[in-house]
Each structure stands twice: as C-alpha cells, then as structure tokens.
N, C-alpha and C positions, 0 to 999 in steps of 0.2 A: 561525612561524604554520603552523597546519596547512593542508594543501592542500583544496579544496573537494570532491575526490572522497572523500578520508579523511574529511572532515565528513559526508557523505552516507553512505559506507560505514558509519561508527561509529554514526549515527542508525539505519540500516536495522538493524543487528545489535542493537542496543538494543530497538527496535521489535519485531523477531522474539521475543525473550525475552519481552517483555511481553505480546505476543499469546498467546504459548504458556501463560502464568501465568493470563491472563483467560479464555482458551477452554480448559480443560483437556480434552486429547485430541485438540485440533485438528492439523492438517497445516499447514505454512507451508512454501511453495515458492517459490524465486526462479526467476522467468520470463527467459527469454533473448530479449534484445532484439536480439541478432545474428541470431536466427531470424526474428522478426516485429518489425520497424523501429517502435517506439512502443508495443509491449506494456508494460502495468504492470509494475513490478519484482516484486511478490509476489502469490501466489495462497493464501487461507487456505480451507482446507476444512474445515467443522465441522458435525459430524451430518449433516444432509441439506441444507446451505445451504453457499455459497462467496461470496468476495468478492475483489475485486485492489484493491491499493494500489499508487500510483506514488509513491515517496518523493522529496522534495526537502530539500536542506539547509537553505533558507530559503523564506519564504512567496514571494518574488519571483522565484526561481530560474527561468531560461531553462527553457523545456518545449520537447522536442524535437517535429519533425515527427511527426505521426499521435497523439501521447500524448492530446491533446484528443479526438480520434476514438475511440480505444479506451478511454478512461475513460468518456465517454458512452455508447458502445455496450455497454459491461458493467454501466454503472449501469442501463440499459434493461432487462437481461437478469436483473440480482440486486442487486449493491452494488459501486460501484467509487468512489474518490475519490482525489485528490491529497493528501499527507499530509506534513508538516512541522513542526518543533517548536512553531510558532505556533499550529497548530490540531489538533495530535495529540489532545488532550483531548477536544475536539468531535467529530473522526473517531472515536474510539474509543467514544464515548457513542453516536452513531448507529449504528456496528458492532454494539454491544450489542444496541440495539433491534431492528436487522434479524435478528440471530441468533436473538432471543427470540420473534419473531413467527410 
C-alpha cells in the first residue's frame, strides 16, 4: 500500500502537469512550508493573475496549523483553494473562470 505522503506527492505532480496543460505558458511553483508554516503548496502565475492551491490526498485529510488562514487570506487577495482528487474538477473549473475574468 502506498504511503499517504506518496499519494499526495503523486496527486500534486499530476496536478502540476494538468495546470500547465490548462493554462499554457503559466508558471507553477512549489512553495516552502518550512519557510512559512501553513503556506499553500503551489503558486500558479498566469498572465497578470495568480492563484495558490493546497493539495490534499483526500477530502478529509488533516489540515496543518495556519493552512486555513493562508488559504482564506490568499482567497481574499486573488484565488486560493484546498484541492484533492474529489474536488479537483470543480476547483479547476473555478480557477479557469477566475483566470478568464
């Protein structure tokens, strides 16, 4: 059986590939939670817009301290979501709408 960290890492790697296909020319960067505890996993830069995504292996996965704060704060600034396999399509649809506006 795969470890939970491997499941999240694989989901994140596949998600990065999908983001680069959906948003041609975007930059996707992994953020360092060791630098700011709770900061979302990914920063997506596309044209003149940006978004952050916090990857979870499953919908009910444990959230680390400060993750809710940073996802909420960055949502106020631009676009930020928790993303997991169960809500991936919905979040990517919302991100497409945000980047199109």
